C-alpha positions in Angstrom: 0.0 0.0 0.0 1.2 3.5 -0.7 2.9 5.2 2.3 0.9 8.3 1.7 -2.4 6.5 1.9 -1.3 4.7 5.1 -0.2 8.1 6.6 -3.6 9.7 5.8 -5.4 6.7 7.3 -3.4 6.9 10.5 -4.1 10.6 10.8 -7.8 10.6 9.9 -8.9 7.3 11.5 -8.5 8.4 15.2 -10.3 11.6 14.4 -13.2 9.8 12.7 -13.5 7.4 15.6 -13.5 10.2 18.2 -15.5 12.8 16.4 -17.5 10.8 13.8 -16.1 12.8 10.9 -12.9 14.2 9.5 -11.9 17.6 11.0 -12.3 19.4 7.7 -16.1 18.7 7.8 -16.6 19.9 11.4 -17.6 23.5 11.9 -15.2 25.3 14.3 -16.4 25.5 17.9 -15.3 27.7 20.7 -15.6 26.3 24.3 -16.5 28.4 27.3 -15.8 26.6 30.5 -17.8 28.0 33.5 -16.3 26.8 36.8 -17.2 29.9 38.8 -13.6 30.2 40.1 -13.5 33.9 38.9 -16.5 34.9 41.2 -16.1 36.0 44.8 -16.7 33.2 47.3 -20.1 33.5 49.0 -21.3 36.1 46.4 -25.2 36.1 46.2 -27.2 37.1 43.1 -31.0 37.6 43.3 -33.8 37.5 40.7 -33.1 40.2 38.2 -29.4 40.2 38.8 -26.9 39.4 36.0 -23.3 38.4 36.5 -20.4 37.6 34.2 -18.3 34.4 34.6 -15.6 33.7 32.1 -17.1 36.1 29.6 -20.6 34.5 29.8 -23.6 36.5 31.2 -25.9 34.6 33.5 -29.2 36.1 34.5 -31.0 35.0 37.6 -34.8 34.5 37.0 -37.8 33.3 39.0 -38.5 29.6 39.5 -42.3 29.3 39.4 -43.7 31.9 41.8 -40.5 31.9 44.0 -38.0 34.8 44.0 -35.0 32.8 44.8 -31.2 33.4 44.5 -27.9 31.8 43.5 -24.7 31.9 45.4 -21.0 30.8 45.0 -19.4 28.4 47.4 -16.6 26.0 47.6 -18.3 22.9 49.2 -18.2 20.9 45.9 -21.9 19.9 46.3 -22.2 19.6 42.5 -19.6 16.9 42.5 -17.1 19.2 40.8 -14.0 20.7 42.3 -13.3 24.2 43.6 -16.2 26.6 43.5 -19.7 25.8 42.3 -23.0 27.7 42.0 -25.8 27.0 44.4 -29.2 27.6 42.9 -32.0 28.1 45.5 -35.5 28.1 44.0 -34.3 30.2 41.1 -33.6 29.8 37.4 -30.2 30.6 35.7 -30.4 31.8 32.1 -27.5 31.5 29.7 -27.8 33.6 26.6 -25.0 34.3 24.2 -24.7 36.3 20.9 -23.2 33.3 19.1 -25.4 30.2 18.7 -24.8 27.5 21.3 -24.2 24.1 19.8 -23.9 22.1 23.0 -24.0 22.6 26.7 -22.8 20.1 29.4 -23.0 20.5 33.2 -22.5 18.6 36.4 -25.4 18.9 38.9 -25.6 17.6 42.4 -27.3 18.0 45.8 -30.6 18.6 44.1 -34.2 18.7 45.4 -37.0 17.3 43.2 -38.5 19.8 40.8 -36.6 21.2 37.8 -37.4 23.4 34.9 -35.6 23.6 31.6 -36.2 26.1 28.8 -34.4 25.9 25.5 -35.2 28.4 22.7 -38.3 29.4 24.5 -39.8 25.9 25.0 -40.4 25.3 28.7 -40.6 21.9 30.4 -41.1 21.1 34.1 -40.0 17.7 35.5 -39.6 16.1 38.9 -36.0 15.1 38.1 -33.8 15.9 35.1 -33.4 12.3 34.2 -37.0 12.3 33.0 -35.8 14.3 30.0 -33.2 11.8 28.9 -33.4 11.4 25.1 -36.2 14.0 24.9 -36.2 17.1 22.7 -36.8 20.6 24.1 -36.7 23.7 21.9 -35.3 21.5 19.1 -32.3 20.4 21.2 -31.7 16.8 22.3 -31.2 16.3 26.1 -29.2 13.5 27.6 -28.8 12.9 31.3 -26.4 10.5 33.1 -27.2 9.7 36.7 -24.5 8.5 39.1 -23.9 8.0 42.8 -20.6 8.2 44.5 -19.2 5.8 47.2 -20.8 7.7 50.1 -24.3 7.8 48.4 -24.3 11.4 47.0 -26.3 11.6 43.7 -25.2 13.5 40.6 -26.6 14.2 37.2 -24.4 15.0 34.2 -26.5 17.0 31.7 -25.9 17.4 28.0 -28.1 19.6 25.7 -27.2 19.5 22.0 -28.7 21.4 19.1 -28.9 24.9 17.7 -29.7 27.1 20.7 -29.9 30.8 21.5 -30.8 30.6 25.2 -30.9 27.9 27.9 -32.5 28.2 31.3 -32.3 25.6 34.2 -34.3 26.2 37.3 -34.9 24.5 40.7 -32.8 24.0 43.8 -29.4 22.4 43.1 -25.7 22.9 42.8 -24.1 23.2 39.4 -20.5 23.3 38.1 -18.3 22.5 35.1 -20.7 24.1 32.6 -19.1 23.8 29.2 -20.7 25.9 26.5 -19.8 25.0 22.9 -20.4 27.9 20.5 -20.5 28.0 16.8 -18.0 30.6 15.6 
């Protein structure tokens, strides 16, 4: 076999196996990682407040009839490391000027009752795993449930599709939000 053909196969095969296509066909994506390390510890944000973390504006909105709040702590209740965001009977809204292609997040220490809104379509569920493999606002939702060795429960959330805004509401801790943007 020609050495050039073998070289091309060795370069493109791993990319195809990992990403499902050659890199020349994939649109460029920019990743914004939100770990809340840039926010002051114990900062509180109430309904109507907006704050910037790693260049992304997050707005705090009502959850149902409640006027809750969010706060920054370092207890790792989301299952992440460092600082995380505690959401108390509130909704966090992420809206960017560039279209969002995918969002992933780690959620922990949650209470039953969540809301998700994608591109204006709203869904209320008892627990996020009810939305596994569902479509909301044209985006596919995947959830992965896990429990650690001491019994703490976590949900890894992935929302994928063409999105302009995403809101997640309830009472929970969240960390390691990765926002993949079309550029």
